[in-house]
C-alpha positions in Angstrom: 26.8 122.8 -8.8 30.4 122.6 -7.5 32.4 125.5 -5.9 35.8 126.1 -7.4 38.5 127.3 -5.0 40.6 129.9 -6.8 44.4 129.9 -6.2 46.0 133.0 -4.8 49.6 133.9 -5.3 51.7 137.0 -4.8 50.8 137.9 -8.4 47.1 137.2 -7.9 45.5 138.5 -4.7 41.8 138.6 -5.3 39.5 141.3 -3.8 35.8 141.0 -4.6 36.2 139.3 -8.0 33.5 140.0 -10.6 32.7 139.5 -14.3 33.5 135.8 -14.1 33.4 134.1 -17.5 34.4 130.8 -18.9 35.8 129.6 -22.2 36.9 126.0 -22.7 39.0 125.1 -19.7 39.7 128.7 -18.8 38.1 130.9 -16.2 38.5 134.6 -16.5 37.5 137.3 -13.9 38.2 140.8 -12.9 39.6 141.9 -9.5 40.8 145.4 -8.6 40.3 146.5 -12.1 42.6 143.8 -13.6 41.8 140.7 -15.6 43.0 137.3 -14.5 43.0 133.8 -16.0 42.6 130.4 -14.2 42.2 126.9 -15.3 38.9 124.9 -14.8 40.2 123.7 -11.4 40.9 127.2 -10.1 44.7 127.1 -10.6 46.1 130.6 -11.4 47.6 130.7 -14.9 48.4 134.3 -15.7 47.3 137.9 -15.5 46.0 139.4 -18.7 46.1 143.2 -18.2 49.0 145.3 -16.8 48.7 148.0 -14.1 49.4 150.8 -16.7 48.7 151.4 -20.3 50.2 154.4 -22.1 51.3 155.7 -18.7 47.7 155.7 -17.4 46.3 153.4 -14.8 44.4 150.6 -16.6 41.1 149.7 -15.0 38.9 147.1 -16.8 35.2 148.1 -17.0 34.0 145.1 -19.0 35.2 142.5 -21.5 34.1 139.7 -23.8 35.7 136.4 -24.8 36.1 135.8 -28.6 36.4 132.0 -28.5 36.9 131.7 -32.3 40.1 133.8 -32.2 40.9 132.9 -28.6 41.1 136.6 -27.7 39.8 138.8 -24.9 38.3 142.1 -26.0 38.7 144.4 -23.0 37.2 147.9 -22.5 39.0 150.0 -19.9 38.1 153.2 -18.1 39.8 155.3 -20.7 37.5 153.7 -23.3 40.2 151.8 -25.1 39.3 148.5 -26.7 42.3 146.2 -25.9 42.6 142.9 -27.7 44.6 140.3 -25.7 45.5 136.7 -26.4 44.8 134.3 -23.5 48.5 134.4 -22.5 48.2 138.2 -21.9 49.9 139.3 -25.2 48.4 142.5 -26.5 47.3 142.1 -30.1 46.0 145.6 -30.8 44.2 148.6 -29.4 41.3 150.7 -30.6 40.3 154.0 -29.2 36.5 154.3 -28.5 36.3 157.8 -27.0 33.5 158.9 -29.4 31.8 155.6 -29.3 28.2 156.5 -28.5 26.9 153.4 -26.6 29.8 153.7 -24.1 28.9 157.2 -23.1 26.3 156.0 -20.5 25.8 152.9 -18.5 26.6 149.9 -20.6 27.3 146.1 -20.5 29.1 143.9 -23.1 28.2 140.4 -24.3 29.5 138.1 -27.0 27.3 135.9 -29.2 27.8 134.4 -32.7 30.9 136.4 -33.6 29.5 139.7 -32.6 29.6 142.0 -29.6 26.3 143.0 -28.1 26.0 146.1 -26.0 23.2 147.2 -23.7 23.2 150.9 -23.1 21.1 153.8 -21.8 20.3 156.6 -24.2 18.9 159.9 -23.1 16.3 161.2 -25.7 14.0 164.3 -25.7 10.3 163.5 -25.7 8.1 165.2 -28.3 5.8 167.6 -26.4 4.2 171.0 -26.9 5.6 172.2 -23.6 9.1 172.2 -22.0 11.6 169.7 -23.3 11.4 166.5 -21.3 14.1 163.9 -21.6 13.6 160.2 -21.1 16.1 157.3 -20.7 15.7 154.5 -23.2 17.3 151.1 -23.1 18.9 150.0 -26.4 20.6 146.9 -27.7 23.4 147.3 -30.2 25.0 144.7 -32.3 28.6 145.2 -33.4 31.3 143.2 -35.1 34.4 142.5 -33.1 36.1 145.6 -34.6 33.2 147.7 -33.1 31.5 148.5 -36.5 27.8 148.8 -35.9 25.5 146.2 -37.5 22.2 146.8 -35.9 20.5 148.8 -33.2 17.2 148.1 -31.4 15.0 149.7 -28.8 14.3 147.4 -25.9 10.7 147.1 -24.8 10.1 145.8 -21.4 8.1 143.0 -19.9 7.5 143.3 -16.2 8.1 140.0 -14.4 6.6 141.4 -11.2 9.4 139.9 -9.1 11.3 141.5 -6.3 14.8 140.7 -5.1 16.8 141.5 -2.0 20.1 141.7 -4.0 22.6 144.3 -4.8 23.6 143.5 -8.4 21.8 145.7 -10.9 23.9 145.0 -13.9 22.2 143.7 -17.1 22.4 140.0 -18.0 21.8 138.4 -21.4 20.6 134.9 -22.3 20.1 133.2 -25.7 17.3 130.8 -26.3 15.7 129.6 -29.6 17.3 132.5 -31.5 15.8 135.0 -29.1 17.9 137.3 -27.0 16.7 138.1 -23.5 18.2 141.0 -21.6 17.4 141.2 -17.9 17.9 144.6 -16.2 17.3 145.1 -12.5 15.7 148.4 -11.4 16.1 149.6 -7.9 12.7 151.0 -6.8 13.3 151.9 -3.1 15.7 151.6 -0.2 14.7 151.1 3.4 16.2 150.2 6.7 15.4 147.2 8.8 17.2 146.4 12.0 19.9 149.0 11.1 20.7 147.2 7.8 20.1 148.7 4.4 18.1 146.6 1.9 17.0 147.2 -1.7 13.6 146.4 -3.1 14.2 145.7 -6.7 11.9 145.2 -9.7 13.2 143.0 -12.5 12.2 143.7 -16.2 12.9 141.3 -19.0 13.6 142.6 -22.6 13.1 140.4 -25.6 14.5 141.0 -29.1 13.5 138.3 -31.5 15.1 136.7 -34.5 18.7 137.9 -33.8 21.3 135.5 -35.1 
């Protein structure tokens, strides 16, 4: 493993970069709600997203890389799907305001020409007494125009592992035509020597035979 030093310029001052992804010789990441592009050596190439879109502050929530079309599909805080070329040219926009999976906590992934979304869904439990709601984890499969292809309830496998980490965002991995979604659940917080730590349980979800 080799660390890559990222170049900073007046156009690219990074603060807590996140959502680092790679395509070919390009490295993409988000900082201060904006999407940036670097080469594989860490040299800054260009900024993808502008400060404002339709007179509103543009803040990137998540994005995926479409390597076949060499496009970046960006979802912003206003729930716009913005399609950019690698050079930052805007190709098109699609409004996702009534797009159900994005109404709750969600994460985007790209695999095999499709966008995969993990999301939380609040559902009422069937009981004879008062209505009780539960939170389900679901995995959605969409084409790159956000037309739904499939939806699946995620069933968990407890790995019985505990981490002292702060990142609780889902992660997805592909192996032997199986999709594994790993979600970190924070179980408790406690203080030790005046520092706050998280005790976290990790659960692994497995959806088989997705292609």
